[in-house]
C-alpha positions as CSV (number, residue, x, y, z in Angstrom):
1,M,157.2,382.4,219.1
2,K,154.4,384.9,219.3
3,L,152.7,385.6,222.7
4,S,149.0,387.1,222.0
5,A,145.3,387.4,223.4
6,Y,143.5,385.0,222.2
7,N,141.2,385.4,219.0
8,L,137.8,384.2,219.3
9,N,138.2,382.8,215.7
10,D,140.8,380.0,217.7
11,T,138.0,379.0,220.1
12,A,138.7,375.5,218.9
13,E,141.8,375.2,218.6
14,I,142.9,376.2,222.2
15,E,140.0,373.5,223.4
16,R,141.7,371.1,221.6
17,L,145.5,372.6,223.1
18,F,143.9,371.7,226.1
19,I,142.2,368.7,225.6
20,N,145.1,366.9,224.3
21,T,147.8,368.3,226.3
22,F,145.7,367.4,229.8
23,S,145.2,363.5,228.3
24,D,148.7,363.8,227.4
25,S,150.0,364.4,231.0
26,E,147.4,363.1,233.3
27,G,144.9,361.0,231.3
28,Q,141.7,361.1,228.7
29,S,139.3,361.8,231.7
30,E,140.8,364.8,233.0
31,G,141.5,365.8,229.2
32,E,137.8,366.1,228.8
33,M,137.2,367.4,232.1
34,I,139.6,370.8,231.3
35,G,138.4,371.1,228.0
36,Q,134.6,371.9,229.2
37,L,136.7,374.6,232.0
38,V,138.2,376.1,228.4
39,R,134.3,375.7,226.4
40,S,132.9,377.1,229.9
41,F,135.7,380.1,229.7
42,M,135.1,381.0,226.3
43,S,131.5,380.7,226.0
44,S,130.0,381.3,229.2
45,T,131.8,383.3,231.2
46,D,131.7,387.4,230.2
47,K,134.1,388.9,228.8
48,S,135.6,391.0,231.7
49,D,136.0,388.6,234.0
50,F,138.4,386.2,232.6
51,Y,141.2,386.6,229.6
52,C,143.2,383.9,227.7
53,F,146.6,384.3,226.1
54,V,148.6,382.2,223.7
55,A,151.7,381.1,222.1
56,T,151.9,380.5,218.6
57,E,154.9,379.3,216.2
58,T,154.2,379.4,212.0
59,D,150.3,380.4,213.5
60,Q,150.0,377.3,215.2
61,I,148.6,377.6,218.8
62,I,151.4,375.9,221.0
63,G,150.3,377.0,224.5
64,G,147.7,378.7,226.3
65,I,146.6,380.4,229.8
66,F,143.3,381.4,231.3
67,F,142.9,383.6,234.0
68,S,139.7,384.2,235.7
69,R,138.4,387.2,238.0
70,L,138.4,385.8,241.9
71,T,136.3,388.1,243.9
72,L,137.2,388.5,247.6
73,E,135.2,390.1,249.8
74,G,137.4,393.1,249.9
75,G,137.2,394.2,247.1
76,T,140.8,393.7,245.8
77,N,140.9,393.2,242.4
78,A,142.1,389.3,241.9
79,F,142.2,387.0,239.3
80,I,143.1,383.2,239.2
81,L,145.5,381.5,237.0
82,A,144.0,378.5,235.4
83,P,144.7,376.4,233.4
84,V,147.6,376.7,231.6
85,A,148.9,374.3,228.6
86,V,151.9,374.0,226.4
87,R,151.4,371.6,223.6
88,T,153.5,368.7,224.8
89,D,156.2,368.9,222.2
90,F,156.7,372.2,222.4
91,Q,157.3,371.0,226.5
92,G,160.6,372.0,228.5
93,K,161.3,375.1,226.5
94,G,160.0,377.8,229.0
95,I,157.0,378.2,226.9
96,G,154.6,378.1,229.6
97,Q,156.7,380.5,232.0
98,Q,156.8,383.0,229.2
99,L,152.9,382.9,228.5
100,I,152.8,382.8,232.2
101,R,154.4,386.2,232.7
102,F,153.4,387.8,229.7
103,G,150.1,387.3,231.2
104,L,150.6,388.7,234.5
105,N,151.6,392.0,232.7
106,A,148.8,391.9,230.9
107,L,146.9,391.9,233.9
108,S,149.3,394.3,235.8
109,K,148.5,397.4,233.3
110,D,144.6,396.5,233.7
111,G,144.6,397.2,237.1
112,V,144.6,393.6,238.8
113,E,146.4,393.8,242.0
114,L,146.5,390.0,242.9
115,A,146.8,386.9,240.6
116,V,146.1,383.4,242.7
117,T,146.8,380.1,241.2
118,Y,146.5,376.0,242.4
119,G,149.0,373.7,241.8
120,D,152.8,372.0,242.1
121,P,155.0,374.9,244.1
122,G,157.5,374.0,242.5
123,F,156.9,375.0,239.2
124,Y,154.8,378.4,240.1
125,S,157.6,379.6,242.9
126,K,159.3,380.3,239.5
127,V,157.6,383.2,238.2
128,G,156.7,384.6,241.4
129,F,154.5,383.3,243.3
130,K,154.2,382.4,246.6
131,V,152.5,379.6,248.6
132,V,149.8,380.7,251.3
133,T,147.7,379.4,253.2
134,E,143.5,379.5,252.8
135,A,143.5,381.9,256.6
136,E,145.4,384.8,254.2
137,V,143.8,384.3,251.2
138,P,140.2,382.7,251.2
139,A,139.8,380.2,248.6
140,P,136.6,379.6,247.0
141,H,136.1,375.7,247.9
142,T,137.9,373.6,250.4
143,L,141.6,372.8,248.6
144,Q,142.3,368.8,248.4
145,H,146.4,370.0,248.5
146,P,146.7,373.5,250.2
147,E,149.9,373.2,249.7
148,G,149.3,374.4,246.2
149,W,147.2,377.4,247.2
150,L,149.7,380.7,245.7
151,V,149.6,384.2,245.0
152,Q,151.5,386.7,243.9
153,S,151.4,390.9,244.1
154,L,150.9,392.3,241.0
155,T,151.4,395.9,242.6
156,G,154.4,395.1,244.3
157,D,153.2,395.6,247.4
158,E,153.3,392.8,250.4
159,I,150.4,390.6,250.5
160,Q,148.0,391.8,253.6
161,P,145.8,388.5,255.0
162,I,142.2,389.3,253.4
163,K,139.2,388.5,255.8
164,G,135.8,387.2,254.5
165,K,135.3,384.9,251.8
166,S,135.7,384.6,248.6
167,S,134.4,383.5,245.4
168,C,134.8,382.6,241.7
169,V,133.6,382.7,237.9
170,E,131.1,379.6,237.4
171,A,132.8,377.9,235.3
172,L,135.8,377.5,238.2
173,N,132.9,377.0,240.6
174,K,133.2,373.4,240.5
175,P,134.8,371.2,243.7
176,E,136.3,368.9,241.2
177,Y,138.4,371.9,240.1
178,W,139.8,372.5,244.0
């Protein structure tokens, strides 16, 4: 398996990966919604405001992950991890965790200080994320499941509460994602 930044020529294959994976696990409407999010990231988000990494096996994309800018009033350089997908027939092999670690390492090298995600604490804690409250790190929208708001320092520093508001890129700026 090879981990790398995505290639612009792979945009359609990456979109299909996310649609199919989320449709398999969450239903067709969720797959289409996540597919739209992925399409928006790749077509209308400034390249400096998102990262996409892929896992490939025999020249087929079997996993993908996105990170997009989270703007915090205090000026901390932060990105949100969402979404991540591993092709259904490749799940359970640690590919998602490898993709996350690969992405976090790349962000850290680029000077990103904080990674945030919104998901299953049981899964994301395996790759170093810790549950925080919205009072500690503000979310761009009200969270439907506040127990799933997680953060990781990419500098090794202790995470300090962040005052003020936060905002996300336009592609992710929809209440239904939160």
